[in-house]
Residue, then its C-alpha position, 0 to 999 in steps of 0.5 A: x080360890x086364886x093363885x098369882x105367881x105362886x111358888x112353893x118350896x119344901x122346908x129343909x135345914x140345909x139349903x142344898x136339899x131345899x127343892x122348888x115344887x111350884x114355880x110361878x103358878x097362877x089360876x082362878x077357880x070361881x064359886x061352884x067351879x071344878x078345875x081338874x089338875x093333870x100331871x105326871x108324878x113329880x109335876x107339883x100337882x099334889x103340892x098344889x093340892x096341899x097348899x090349897x087345902x091349907x097344908x102349906x107353911x107348917x113347921x114340919x119339913x114335909x110341909x110346902x112353904x110359900x116362897x113367892x106370890x099369893x094364894x087365896x082361899x075363899x077370899x082369905x090370903x094364905x101366906x102368913x095366915x095365923x094358926x087360928x085363922x087357918x083352923x077357922x078357914x079349914x072348917x070350909x075346906x074339905x080335903x081328900x088326900x092321896x090314899x085317904x081311905x088307907x089313912x082312916x083310924x083303924x080302931x074307930x068305926x066308920x061312923x066314928x071316923x066320919x064324925x071326927x071333924x064334927x067333934x074337932x069343931x065342937x066337942x059338945x056337939x049333940x051325939x044324936x045330931x052327929x049320928x044323923x049327919x053321918x048317916x046322911x053323908x054315908x048315904x050320899x057316898x052310896x054306902x049302906x048305913x050298916x057301914x057306919x058300924x064296921x071298921x075300915x079293914x072290913x071294907x074294900x079299898x074303894x069303899x074306904x075311899x068313899x068313907x074318906x070322901x064322906x069324912x071330907x064332906x061332913x062339915x058341908x065345905x065350900x071347897x073340896x080338894x081331891x088329890x088323885x081320889x081314884x089311885x090304886x082303885x080298880x077301874x070299875x070303882x074309879x068311875x063310881x068314885x068320880x060320879x060320887x064327887x060330881x053328884x055331891x058337887x052338883x047338889x051342894x055347889x062347892x068349888x073343887x080342885x081335883x088332881x089326877x094323872x089320867x086325862x080321861x078322868x079329868x075330862x069326866x070331872x071338869x070342862x076346864x083343866x090345868x096341865x102341870x109339868x115340872x112345877x109349872x102350869x103349861x096349859x090352862x083353859x077349857x079341856x077341848x081348847x087345851x088339847x085341840x091346840x096344844x103348844x107345849x111339847x108335854x101337852x102335845x104328847x098328852x093330846x096324842x096319847x088321848x087320841x090314840x086311846x080313843x082310836x083303840x076303842x073304836 
């Protein structure tokens, strides 16, 4: 996937309330590559994730709109894409939203939640084959198969997040977007979530954009990082290069913070 001078705004009927979320962002993610995107709240990192996950240019005001530049996913330009083409392309893009585990359908079992994308693609899909696919992906996120018959409220937050990852992976996407996948999860479970995503990426070879506010998590999932600040990418490149030779004041602050954290552990 790639972006060239990409700008995004949020729709509003009033010009006064329209806000620029991204301003002139450019990056590339090669096939099979993982890019970590780091930034504080309001930096635009989640808006970028939504755009790459094909959530831009929808009719509702909560959807970001491409106002400049270009964004391509799997070689397809997203700006001006038709609903039909968006739906087709979406079959190859997995998306783990913020707090995705808490967005599961409460009246559906875990297995039914995970299987939903299969039947959205093909309502006549064989139920036995769907069940086998669900069992395989549930196992891949390190949950017992008995979890398939449970309901979301019966699981811990970390377990629900694993279910959300399984749901995003059920169609074996070529691209995975994970927006702060460890948010609100206890420290022990965070490492497990990241390890699961890394294991899936290594075994399946998909490209990934992983958003986080935590530099240590970013380093864990990728050797390449984009640092966002106020809607702009202020640093992009190999992790060590970006942090060892920081130029932007915000990046310098992050580098100092990471060094202090490392020193406190020694």
